[in-house]
N, C-alpha and C positions, 0 to 999 in steps of 0.2 A: 175350505182352501182360507189363508189370510188374505184380506184385502188391502194389507196395507207395506210398502216397500222401508226393508230392513236390514242393516251390515249382519253379517256372523262372522265370529272368532271361534278358533278352537285353540286353545294357549296348552302347552307340554307342559306346564308345572305352575303352582300357587304363585309366585312373584313376578311370573309374565299375565297372569290373568288377573291380579289384583290391578300393574301397570294398566295394563288396557282399559279397565273400568275406569281408572283416575283419569286415564289420556282424554277418553270418551265423554267423559262427565265435564270436565274442563273445555270441552270442545263446543258444550251447551247441549249434548244429546243425552237420551236417558236408556241407558243399557241395563239392563236384564241378564242374571248366572240363569244359566238354567244347565239339566244334568239328564234327566229321563225327558222331562217336558212334559209330562201328562197333561198338565193343569195351565201351563203355560200355552201349549198350542189349541186346547180347548175355549180359553177362553178369548186368545188374539181370534178366533175363528168368529165367537160369538160377537169380539167389537166389547168385550169388556174391560179388557187387556192393551195397552199398548206400549210400546217403546221402539226406540232407534235401530237397538242392535241387540244380539243375544250372546251372551260369552258361552261358550259349551265346552263344560267343566271335565268331559266324557274323559278326556287324556291325560288326566291329570295322575298319575301311578297311584302317587300317597292317600288320595281318596276312593281307591277299587280294592274288592275282595278285604277278606279279612285277617289278622295272625294275630298270634298267641304266645306271650312271653309270660314271666314269672309275677307280672302284675294285674296279667288279666288280660282279657283279648278285647282287641282294637277293631271295630268294625268302619269300614271306610264307606262316607255318605253317598258313593255311589254305585252302592250293591244294589241290587234292584231287592222287592221284596222276597222274588224266589229264591233270589241267593242266599239271601239272609236266613230263610227258612229252611233251606236245602243244606246249611250248614250243620245245624246241630250242636252246634257248639255249647248252645243257651236253647234247650227245647223251648221256653216258655216264649222268646221271641218269634221263633217260628210258629208256634201256636197263637199266638197274634196277630202277627203279619199275613198269616195263610187265612184268615178272614176277609182280607181288604176286598174288594174286586171279584174278578174271576183269574184266573192261569195266565191269561193271555195279558190282562192288564198288570198284573202283579211281574211281570216280567219289564215292563216299560217303568214304574213305579219306584223314584230311589228311596232310601232311608229317608237320605238328606230332604228330597224333595215333598216327600210324605209330613215329615216332621216342622220344615218348615212353610208349607205350602198355605195355601187363601182358606181352603175349607176350614170349617170348625170342626173337622172329627179328629184328622189328626194322629190315629189310632198306631200308629206304630212307636209312637211318644210315649204309651204307656209302661212297657217293661221298663225302658230307661228310666223312667222317673223314677221306679219303685226298685230299680238297681243302684240309685245314686250314682250314674254314668258321669262321664268327664267327657266335655263336647271341646270339639277342638275347633276353633273358629280362625279366620286367617282373613288378612286385609292388607292395606300397601303399607302397613308397619309390624307386618309378619305373622305371626301363627302364636296364639294363645290357649291354654287351655281352663276351662271354668266348668265349676259343679253343676252340670246340669239344670237343677231342682233350685239353683240362685239363680242362673243364666235366663231360665223362663219362665214367664210371669203371663200366662192367656196367650203370649206367644214369646221363639226364640228372641231374646232382645239381640239385634245386629246392627250394627252402625249400617252408614252410607258405604257401599265398598266391600263390603265383607261378606263373606261366604262357610258354609259350616265344612270342614273338611272330614272330618269323624268324630265318632265315640269308643270309651272305653268304659267296660265294665269289668269291675273288678274279679279274682277267679273263684273268691268267701263265697259268691252269691250261686255258684254250679249249683250248688246241694240244695239251696231253700224250694221248698216247696211251693208249686203256686197253683193257680186256678181263676179262668175267668167264665165271663158269664156274655153272650154279645145278644141283642132282644133286634129284630129288622120288622120290618113291617111285612113285608110278603118274601119276596126271595133273597136269598141268604147273601147274593152280592150288592143287597141294596144300602146306602147309607143307612149306620146305626141307629135307633131308636136311642138304645142304649149301647156300651161298651165298660164294664167293669173290669178291672184286674186286680189280683190280688195275691201278693208272697206270704208266706210265715217261715222267720230266721228266728234267731236268738233274741234279735229288738223286739220281736211281737209281730201283727198284722200289719202289713201294710196295704194302703190300698189307694188305686186310681184310675180315673172315670172318663170316658167321654161322652159326650150326645146328650146328656144331661143339660148343660149350660149349654153357654156360644163358646166354651173353649176348654179343651182336657185339660185335668186339673190331677193333683194328687193333695189332698188336705193331711198337714199333720196334726192340727188340729182334731178333726177326724180319729185319726188311728189312735193318738194318747188318750180319747176318749171311749173308742172302740176295745183299748187294750185295759182301761182300767174301769172298765163296766162289765159285770159279768151277765147280766141279765138283756139279754137279744133282744126284748121286746123296749124297753127301756133307750136303747139306744135307737131302734128305729123310730122311736116315738119323737126323740129329740134331735136326731139327724140333721136336720135342714140348719140349727144352729151353726154349723160344720163347714156349711156348702159356700163357696165364694161367690155365687151370683145366683140370679133368680134362675128357676127350671126355663129352661127353650120352649119353646110356643112357634109350630111350624106347621106349613101342608103336611108333613109326615107324622105331626101327634099334638094333642094338645099336652098344656105343663100337668095337667092332674095325668095324663095317661103316664106319660115318661116318669114321673112320681111312684107311681103304683108298680111300674116295672123298676125303679130302682127298688123301691123297699123289699118288692120280691126276690129281688137277685140278691140285695146286701144281706137279705135275711137267710139266702140258702149258702152263702158264701160262708155266715158267720156261724151257719148249724156246722156247718162240711169242717170247717177248723175245729169246731169244739169234737169232732170226732177224732181227730190228728192229735198223735202225740209225738 
């Protein structure tokens, strides 16, 4: 149970949501957007997150479901992980999000909530980084589209009052070959010690990683090195030159153990790509 009082709003469109946020902030209150609410509710119950008002985005039609047009496929930020997996429009997205939590929790976690969340893993982000997705962001000044790989740096860059509306992936990526490796400590529903995702297309091998550092990432420098270096052993020996932060150490695993998992997993992925024509 949440131990403090707060106001609750459920706007019907983007404009109303942004206006409610702006007014609450003007009144000196601390508002928070939410949709699935998994992290928000858990952290509020633990006392690690406080707010004066919740703005529920579930009624905003533009944020729900997915749709396809000649430019690609749009995924609403309110789609639950199960909805994204069952849509089957991009099998790799389904493969990645299906590993997050169990079936029950995936009915509550949304794409936007996972990608914008406070936890360091944010695994749903990985295929969207690899697919060079566009992210649609809304606020008091309207809606804008940005390349996700530019908008994301350790976390998604959102100004006060902004929220994610959805993501769009170009149709050309439908035919990309893909693979992923996820390592956990005990149960499959645990947080990942490591999750490495990769696709291969006409531009070469692309790699995104969660669990290794304090944030998920895609390293263009690593990809350039991998695609220009035929020797897998050489790649593994030099890989940490291209990792954007120190390897994480916590109560789940030491940094050395994570490094070992990363090196073995990367080697497996590169070996498999070597077999794919």
